[in-house]
C-alpha positions in Angstrom: 117.0 0.3 148.7 116.2 1.5 145.2 115.7 -1.3 142.7 117.2 -1.7 139.3 113.8 -1.2 137.8 113.4 2.2 139.7 116.9 3.3 138.5 116.0 2.4 135.0 112.8 4.5 135.2 114.8 7.4 136.7 117.5 7.2 134.0 114.8 7.0 131.3 113.1 10.1 132.7 116.3 12.1 132.9 117.2 11.0 129.3 113.8 12.0 128.0 114.2 15.4 129.6 117.6 16.0 128.0 116.4 14.9 124.6 113.3 17.0 124.8 114.9 20.2 126.3 118.2 20.1 124.5 118.2 17.6 121.6 117.5 19.1 118.1 118.3 18.8 114.5 121.1 21.1 113.4 119.6 23.9 111.3 116.6 21.6 111.0 118.4 19.2 108.7 117.1 15.7 108.5 119.5 13.0 109.8 121.2 15.4 112.2 121.1 15.4 116.1 122.9 17.6 118.5 122.5 19.0 122.1 121.8 22.7 122.6 124.4 24.2 124.9 121.7 26.0 127.0 117.9 25.6 127.3 117.7 29.4 126.9 119.5 29.3 123.6 122.9 30.8 122.9 124.7 32.3 119.9 125.4 29.8 117.2 129.1 30.6 117.6 129.3 29.0 121.0 130.4 25.4 120.8 131.3 22.8 123.4 132.6 19.8 121.5 133.3 17.7 124.6 129.7 18.1 125.9 128.5 16.4 122.8 130.9 13.5 123.3 129.3 12.9 126.8 125.9 13.3 125.2 126.8 10.4 122.9 128.1 8.4 126.0 124.7 8.9 127.7 122.8 7.8 124.6 124.9 4.7 124.6 124.1 4.1 128.2 120.4 4.4 127.4 120.8 2.1 124.4 122.4 -0.6 126.6 119.6 -0.3 129.1 116.9 -0.5 126.4 118.7 -3.5 124.8 118.8 -5.4 128.0 115.2 -4.7 128.8 114.1 -5.6 125.2 112.6 -2.1 124.7 113.0 -2.4 121.0 111.2 0.8 119.9 113.1 2.9 122.4 116.4 1.3 121.3 115.7 2.0 117.7 115.2 5.7 118.5 118.4 5.8 120.6 120.3 4.1 117.8 119.1 6.7 115.3 120.4 9.4 117.6 123.7 7.6 118.2 124.3 7.4 114.5 123.3 11.0 113.8 125.3 12.6 116.7 128.9 11.9 115.5 127.9 12.9 112.0 126.4 16.2 113.3 129.4 16.9 115.5 131.6 16.7 112.4 129.2 19.0 110.5 129.1 21.5 113.3 132.9 21.3 113.8 133.5 22.5 110.2 133.5 19.1 108.5 136.2 17.5 110.7 136.4 15.6 114.0 139.7 17.0 115.1 140.1 20.2 117.0 142.7 22.0 119.1 142.2 20.1 122.3 143.4 16.6 122.7 141.1 15.9 125.7 138.0 16.8 123.6 139.2 14.3 121.0 139.9 11.6 123.5 136.3 11.9 125.0 134.7 11.5 121.5 137.0 8.6 120.7 135.9 6.8 123.9 132.2 7.5 123.3 132.4 6.4 119.7 134.1 3.1 120.7 131.2 2.4 123.2 128.7 3.3 120.5 130.3 0.8 118.1 130.2 -2.0 120.7 126.5 -1.3 121.3 125.6 -1.5 117.6 127.6 -4.7 117.1 125.6 -6.3 119.9 122.2 -4.8 119.1 122.2 -4.8 115.3 125.1 -7.1 114.5 127.0 -4.5 112.5 129.9 -2.1 113.0 129.1 1.6 113.3 130.7 3.5 110.4 130.6 6.7 112.2 132.7 5.2 115.0 135.2 3.9 112.5 135.4 7.4 111.0 136.0 8.9 114.4 138.8 6.5 115.2 140.5 6.9 111.8 140.5 10.7 112.3 141.3 11.0 116.0 143.7 8.2 116.9 146.5 9.7 114.9 145.8 13.0 116.6 146.0 11.4 120.1 149.3 9.8 119.2 150.6 13.2 118.2 149.8 14.5 121.7 152.8 12.6 123.1 156.2 14.0 123.5 159.4 13.4 125.6 159.2 16.7 127.4 158.7 16.2 131.1 159.4 12.5 130.7 156.5 11.7 128.5 152.7 12.1 128.8 150.3 13.9 126.5 149.8 17.6 125.8 146.4 19.0 126.6 146.2 21.2 123.4 148.0 21.9 120.2 149.7 24.8 122.0 151.8 22.1 123.6 152.5 23.9 126.8 150.6 22.0 129.4 150.4 18.3 130.2 147.5 17.4 132.4 145.1 14.9 133.8 142.2 15.9 131.6 143.9 14.5 128.6 146.1 11.8 130.0 143.3 10.0 131.9 141.0 9.6 128.9 144.0 9.1 126.7 145.3 6.2 128.8 141.8 4.7 128.9 141.4 5.0 125.1 144.6 3.2 124.4 143.8 0.5 127.0 140.5 -0.2 125.3 141.9 -0.3 121.8 144.7 -2.8 122.5 147.7 -0.5 123.0 148.3 -1.5 126.6 152.0 -0.5 126.5 151.2 3.0 125.6 148.4 3.2 128.1 150.6 2.0 130.9 153.3 4.5 130.0 150.7 7.2 130.4 149.6 5.8 133.8 153.2 5.6 134.9 153.8 9.2 133.8 150.7 10.4 135.7 151.9 8.5 138.8 155.2 10.3 138.7 154.1 13.8 137.8 150.5 14.3 138.8 149.8 12.0 141.8 149.5 13.6 145.2 150.2 10.8 147.7 148.9 12.7 150.7 145.5 13.5 149.2 145.5 10.3 147.2 144.2 12.2 144.2 145.6 13.5 140.9 146.4 17.2 140.5 145.4 19.0 137.3 148.7 19.2 135.5 152.1 20.6 134.8 152.8 23.7 132.8 155.9 23.9 130.7 157.6 27.3 131.5 160.8 28.9 130.2 162.1 28.8 133.8 161.1 25.2 134.4 157.9 23.2 135.0 155.1 24.6 137.2 152.6 22.3 138.9 148.9 23.1 138.8 147.8 21.7 142.2 144.0 22.1 141.7 142.0 18.9 142.4 139.0 18.3 140.1 136.6 15.4 140.5 136.6 14.4 136.9 140.4 14.1 136.8 140.1 11.0 139.0 137.5 9.2 136.8 139.1 8.1 133.5 142.5 7.3 135.1 140.6 5.1 137.6 138.9 3.4 134.6 142.3 2.9 132.9 143.8 1.4 136.1 141.0 -1.0 136.2 141.3 -1.8 132.5 145.0 -2.8 133.1 144.6 -4.7 136.4 148.2 -5.3 137.4 148.9 -5.5 141.1 150.4 -2.1 141.1 147.5 -0.5 139.2 145.0 -2.1 141.5 146.7 -0.8 144.6 146.7 2.7 143.0 143.0 2.4 142.0 142.1 1.5 145.6 144.0 4.6 146.8 142.1 6.8 144.3 138.8 5.5 145.7 140.0 6.2 149.2 141.1 9.7 148.2 137.7 10.4 146.6 135.9 9.3 149.7 138.1 11.5 152.0 138.3 14.6 149.8 135.5 14.8 147.3 132.3 14.2 149.3 129.7 16.6 150.7 127.4 14.9 153.2 128.1 11.5 151.7 127.5 12.4 148.1 130.1 13.4 145.5 130.6 17.1 145.4 129.0 19.0 142.5 130.8 21.9 140.8 128.0 24.1 139.4 127.3 24.8 135.7 129.4 25.2 132.6 132.2 22.7 132.0 132.3 21.8 135.7 128.7 20.8 135.4 129.9 17.5 133.9 132.8 16.8 136.3 131.1 14.7 138.9 129.1 12.6 136.4 132.3 11.6 134.8 133.8 10.5 138.1 130.6 8.6 138.9 130.8 6.7 135.6 134.3 5.4 136.4 133.5 4.7 140.1 130.7 2.4 138.8 133.3 0.6 136.7 135.6 0.2 139.7 132.7 -1.1 141.8 132.3 -3.9 139.2 136.0 -4.7 138.9 136.3 -8.0 140.7 140.1 -7.8 141.2 139.8 -4.8 143.4 139.4 -5.3 147.2 135.8 -5.7 148.2 136.1 -2.7 150.6 137.1 -0.5 147.7 134.3 -1.8 145.5 131.8 -1.3 148.2 132.9 2.3 148.8 132.8 3.1 145.1 129.3 1.6 144.8 128.0 3.5 147.8 129.3 6.8 146.6 127.5 6.4 143.3 124.2 5.4 144.9 124.3 8.1 147.5 125.0 10.8 144.8 122.3 9.4 142.5 119.7 9.4 145.4 120.6 13.0 146.3 120.2 14.1 142.7 116.9 12.4 142.3 115.6 14.1 145.4 116.6 17.4 143.9 114.4 16.9 140.8 112.1 19.7 139.7 108.4 19.9 140.3 107.7 20.5 136.6 108.2 18.5 133.5 110.5 18.0 131.6 112.5 17.2 134.7 115.6 19.2 135.8 118.2 18.2 138.4 120.3 20.5 140.5 123.9 21.5 139.9 124.6 22.1 143.6 123.6 19.5 146.2 121.7 21.0 149.1 119.3 22.9 147.0 116.5 21.7 144.7 116.4 22.1 141.0 113.6 24.6 141.4 115.9 26.7 143.6 118.9 26.2 141.3 117.0 27.1 138.2 114.2 29.5 139.3 111.6 29.8 136.5 113.7 27.2 134.6 115.5 30.0 132.8 119.0 29.2 131.4 120.0 25.6 132.1 123.3 24.2 130.8 123.3 20.9 129.0 126.3 19.8 131.0 124.4 19.8 134.3 121.6 17.7 133.0 123.9 15.2 131.2 125.6 14.8 134.5 122.4 13.8 136.3 121.4 11.5 133.4 124.8 9.8 133.4 124.7 9.2 137.2 121.2 7.6 137.0 122.4 5.4 134.1 125.5 4.1 136.0 123.4 3.6 139.2 121.2 1.4 137.1 124.2 -0.5 135.8 125.4 -1.0 139.3 122.0 -2.2 140.5 122.0 -4.9 137.8 125.5 -6.1 138.8 
């Protein structure tokens, strides 16, 4: 069995690879930090806001790992990047944190909250950048609500689709920031409109059409993650039963040879890392049945082991975006590699380390 120390080393190696291959100063400006979309370089007009939010989440994971291990020099570097990244997201996003997609904003709000908690613990101070994110984005997230279709949050400012990608992280955000009533209303809405009791998983969403609502039945791994986190954050008996069912559904429907299914590159390159993050939280939720916690734990470890086995033969390390082939096969000649896929691997190693410590 892989030790916590080994998982820490693997997470550190994956993080170093991401920071080396993708991390950079925006336009070379001091005090900025951002992740390149692709290792091959892309036009500066291409922008994936939500990938940067998950980059921030991974930096926070690294910061907690370094704090617990008393790796003070590494922690100082992580904290500099954690402070710079929200500032640079705002700069790159035309001097604002808000955008047209409420799920993007929810992801950044969640990551900023975790960054603030780390700084308070590590440095004894609040993180001004996190306060700025919350001040800007919480009103936006509240505006995503409407009474159409019985409640829930819209995905975008077009206000024609209510889906799991925004309602899951939205529920989790409100649960973490003290608005349990609003969070529970979102969870109840998701249970009524998005829950598939046969597959024990959440479908993608519901379109608002002129001739009536239309369900989007697609199942994505990441849609199960933040709602699972929210159910664990509000551990009523009903929510815990549903959380256990989600874990069962993931085990029955989203595994390939024991590991969580990967979805390739682009946006889907992050999906399974997000699910693993919240499975790791479920595995540490003492009010869940032990069988559910054990299942969640094993899925995270098995996926992390498979990803580590896929690592490239060259440095900086790369990890596959499709289990069953190595990173060398997935990225021949290490040409264009998406940031999303490597954040996913880093994230999974970090949460495996957190589980190994538990």
